Structure formats: structure tokens, C-alpha cells
C-alpha positions in Angstrom: -47.3 210.3 173.4 -48.3 208.0 170.6 -46.2 204.9 170.1 -46.1 201.8 167.9 -47.3 198.8 169.8 -47.4 195.1 169.5 -50.9 193.6 168.8 -51.9 192.2 172.2 -52.1 188.4 172.2 -55.6 188.5 173.7 -57.0 191.0 171.3 -60.0 190.1 169.2 -58.1 191.0 166.1 -55.3 188.6 166.7 -56.7 185.7 164.6 -57.1 188.1 161.6 -53.6 189.5 162.1 -52.0 186.1 161.6 -53.3 186.0 158.0 -52.8 189.7 157.2 -50.2 191.2 154.9 -50.6 194.6 156.6 -50.5 195.1 160.4 -50.4 198.4 162.2 -50.9 199.0 165.9 -50.5 202.3 167.8 -51.2 203.2 171.4 -51.9 206.5 173.3 -52.2 207.0 177.1 -55.2 209.2 178.1 -56.8 210.3 181.3 -59.3 207.6 182.1 -62.9 208.9 182.0 -64.3 205.4 182.2 -65.5 205.4 178.6 -66.0 202.1 176.9 -64.0 201.1 173.8 -66.9 202.0 171.5 -67.1 205.5 172.9 -63.4 206.0 172.1 -63.9 204.6 168.6 -66.9 206.9 167.9 -64.9 209.9 169.2 -61.9 208.9 167.0 -64.1 208.8 163.9 -66.1 212.0 164.6 -62.9 214.0 165.3 -61.1 212.9 162.1 -59.6 215.9 160.4 -61.4 217.3 157.4 -58.5 216.7 155.0 -58.5 213.0 155.9 -62.3 212.8 155.2 -61.6 214.6 151.9 -59.0 211.9 151.0 -61.8 209.3 151.6 -64.1 211.2 149.2 -61.2 211.1 146.6 -60.6 207.4 147.4 -64.3 206.6 146.8 -64.4 208.4 143.4 -61.2 206.6 142.2 -62.1 203.1 143.3 -65.6 203.5 141.9 -64.0 203.4 138.5 -62.6 200.0 139.4 -66.0 198.6 140.5 -65.2 198.8 144.3 -67.7 200.1 146.8 -68.0 203.7 148.0 -67.4 203.5 151.8 -68.6 207.0 152.6 -66.9 209.3 155.0 -64.9 208.3 158.1 -66.8 210.9 160.1 -70.1 209.4 159.0 -71.0 208.0 162.4 -74.3 208.7 164.2 -73.4 211.2 166.9 -76.7 210.7 168.7 -76.3 207.0 169.3 -75.2 205.6 172.6 -72.0 203.5 172.3 -73.6 200.5 174.0 -76.5 200.5 171.6 -74.4 199.1 168.7 -74.9 195.4 168.0 -72.9 193.0 165.9 -73.8 193.2 162.2 -74.7 196.9 162.4 -72.8 199.5 160.4 -70.7 202.0 162.4 -69.7 204.6 159.9 -67.8 202.8 157.1 -67.3 199.5 159.1 -69.5 196.6 160.2 -69.4 195.8 163.9 -68.2 192.3 164.7 -67.9 192.6 168.5 -68.6 195.4 171.1 -67.4 194.9 174.6 -66.4 197.5 177.2 -62.7 196.9 176.6 -62.6 196.3 172.8 -64.5 196.8 169.6 -63.8 194.8 166.5 -65.0 196.0 163.1 -64.6 194.9 159.5 -65.0 196.1 156.0 -64.8 193.5 153.2 -64.7 194.0 149.4 -63.6 191.7 146.6 -60.0 193.0 146.8 -59.4 192.9 150.5 -60.7 192.6 154.1 -59.9 195.3 156.6 -60.3 194.6 160.4 -59.9 197.4 162.9 -59.9 196.9 166.7 -59.9 199.6 169.3 -58.9 198.3 172.7 -59.1 200.1 176.0 -56.9 198.9 178.9 -55.5 200.3 182.1 -52.8 202.9 181.8 -49.3 202.9 183.4 -50.5 205.3 186.2 -53.7 205.4 188.3 -56.3 207.4 186.5 -55.0 206.6 183.1 -56.0 204.3 180.3 -54.4 203.2 177.1 -56.2 203.1 173.8 -54.8 200.9 171.1 -55.9 201.0 167.5 -54.9 198.0 165.4 -55.6 197.7 161.7 -55.0 194.5 159.7 -55.6 194.0 156.0 -55.7 190.8 154.1 -55.6 191.2 150.4 -57.4 188.8 148.1 -55.8 189.5 144.7 -53.5 191.7 142.7 -56.0 194.6 142.9 -55.9 194.4 146.7 -52.1 194.4 146.7 -51.9 197.4 144.3 -54.5 199.2 146.3 -52.4 198.9 149.5 -49.3 200.4 147.9 -50.5 204.0 148.4 -52.9 203.3 151.3 -50.4 201.7 153.7 -48.2 204.8 154.1 -51.2 207.1 154.5 -52.6 204.8 157.1 -49.4 204.9 159.1 -49.6 208.7 158.9 -53.3 209.1 159.7 -53.6 206.8 162.8 -51.4 208.9 165.1 -53.1 212.1 163.9 -56.5 210.6 164.7 -55.3 209.2 168.1 -53.9 212.6 169.1 -57.4 214.1 168.7 -58.7 211.8 171.5 -56.8 214.0 174.0 -59.2 216.9 173.5 
């Protein structure tokens, strides 16, 4: 089951959450395969439903008219790369990697209208042989354009995150 969660106090995203206007954290319990956080993040992105990727294509076309950058597709991660090969400063799909540890990855995308930080944390589950995966997104807007942008995006984000997390079970 996927549930809303509180952003863990020791999460790498916590300093950014304090300044954000949008905060969203969801958790899923999985069988623990010993995968590092980055492996879970890459699986999450690669398994994004096609209709969500299509929404990103539409988003990119619309925001291009406003002079904002084209982020590409959510599924645009390198399937051949090892999770531990990613280094801070490198692109991981549409995001730039800030930190990559076994238990948590922190990524960011910044544009003139807002900053988006996303963290995926892996922690022990409630039962032996389980782990929990938490996905936290925080957004700090910079101006009116950022606030207007988030009006339609925030509800979609709340819908998309649980759908994406469910696909980690496969």
C-alpha cells in the first residue's frame, strides 16, 4: 500500500523542504532486494507509464512558448548505466544529481520560475525482508510564473507519484 508520509527529519531534502511552497512525500513497502536508492529511482523513471511521459511532452511544448526549458522525457534515463556510477553534477534523466548514497538520492532541476528537488530514500521496512521507499518532492517557486505553473502541476504530481511507486512492485 502507498501512503502519504512525513518527510524524514534526517532526509537530504529537509533543508529544501523548509523553504518550499509545495511538499509531497509518499511511501511504499517492498520486498527488500538489497538495491541502493539510485537503483529504485532509475526503475521508477524507466517504468513511468506512457501517458505520463506524453504529459511531459505536452508540458515541454507549452512551456517552450514561455521561454522555459524542455526537460525531455521522464523515462529518458540510461538503462545501461550502473546505479553506483552516477556522480554529483551529472544528469539523471530530467534531473541533476546532487547526492547519491546507498540509502538516498537527491536530485534537482532549476529554472527561472522554480526549483524542484526530489529525494528517493530507502530504509528498512516494518518486517524482516522488507524495505520502504519514500519519494519526496519539494518545489520552491521564484516568481508569479512559478506559482501559476504549479496550479495545474501540483494536482497531477499528487496523482502521478503513487502510480509510479506502484510500478516498483513488479
